[in-house]
C-alpha positions, 0 to 999 in steps of 0.5 A: 466312666459314665453311661449315655443315653441319646434320645436318637437311639430311643424308639418306642411303638405300639404294635398291631398284627405282626403275625398272622394265625395259622388255623391249624394251631388249634390243634394244639389246644390240648398241648397249651391247656396241659402247659397251663396246667403244670405251669400253675402246679408248679406255683402251688395253684390249681389250675380250672380250664373253664375258668383260667384258660385263655389258650383259645384267645392266645392261638386266634387273636388277630393282633398278634406280635411276638417279640421278635418281630417288634425287635425286627421293626425297631431294630430296622428303624434304629439302624437308620439312626445310628450305627449298631455294628458295635453293640458290645451287649444286647439285653431284653427285659420283658414282664409277660411272656413272648408268644414264642415261648423259648424263643432266643429274642437276644440271638435274634438281634445279635444275629440280625445286626451281625453281632459275631462277639456280642454278648446278650441275655434276657431278664424277666420276673422282676415285674414292671421294674425289669427294665429298670434292673437292665440298665443297671446290669449294662452299667455294671457290665460295660466295662474294659473293651465293651462299650455300647449296650443295646437295651430291648424292653417289651411286652405282649398283651396275649397270655395262655391263661386269665390274670386279672391284673393284667387285663386291668391295664388293658395292655397293648403290644409295646416295645422299646429299643435304647443304645447306652454307650460308656463315654458316648455322646447322648445328652443324658447320662445314666446316674443309677438304679435303686430299689426299696422295699417297705414303702407305700403310695404316701411315701414317693413325694418324700422319696423322690425328694430324697432321691434328688437330694443323693444325686445332687440335682434340683427336684424342680429340674427334675420330671419325675416318670410315674404311673397316672396315680401317682402323678397328682402327689408328685406334682406338689414338688415339680414337674411329672410326666404320667406314663401309659400303663398300656405299654407295660415295662415299656411305658416309662421310657416311651415317656422319657422319649417325649419331648418337653422334659426338664433338665432331669429325668426320674423314671419311677415303678411301684409294685405293691410295697416295692419302688424302683427308680432310676435316674438320668442327668442332663450331660452338660449338668455333670461335675 
């Protein structure tokens, strides 16, 4: 059995204000500073309130957008396009934390969609490749009577502490939702997940060529979706499409939703020496 994705059921967007600031939240500042200090300590780091804190900005930012608020908007739009009443599995993948720490966004989605027998959980702590792993989980978990998964991918821009790596991306509040269905009618067939370590940027063209060979698809018929920094080197082998890094985890899927792709698509994420890919083949090319 094969897992299919229809681009009609793939929605991606960025958001500005979805939650109004409450001035009373500033009364919680010491609580969140203590949270930061304990979070840093748990990771073997020393927290400096003067140098590391972003609590005031986090509490007062005019463009706050929680995961539940973003998913609420996108699920309303997705319900207008396709039936979500028979979803069996709901997965949330993210890199940055939700504004509402500890909230279950998968439970929110299950309740919103009226899914009494649905099952959901979140995937984090896997960096920007979290949604790639979510697709692998969906492929492995949709068995027997479970046929249909909703995958939600989202990040929000405001952290409680300062992060140079996040700041370099100039992040947006960004999210996407997609439906994958076992033996469904979508035009893309999910073709697999792979992660490899010990690789560098110079290894990416060879990795992509090898991955296409493994999947039995021509590199010239495959659009590689990757970070802008990698596109020039990858373009020598075939079509490439630059994703928008400011969308963080949802970036490759926002690119996948665009028109003008080649027959197949290979989504690529590199973090340090780890390279993760997921592939989609056109339905009509399945043997």
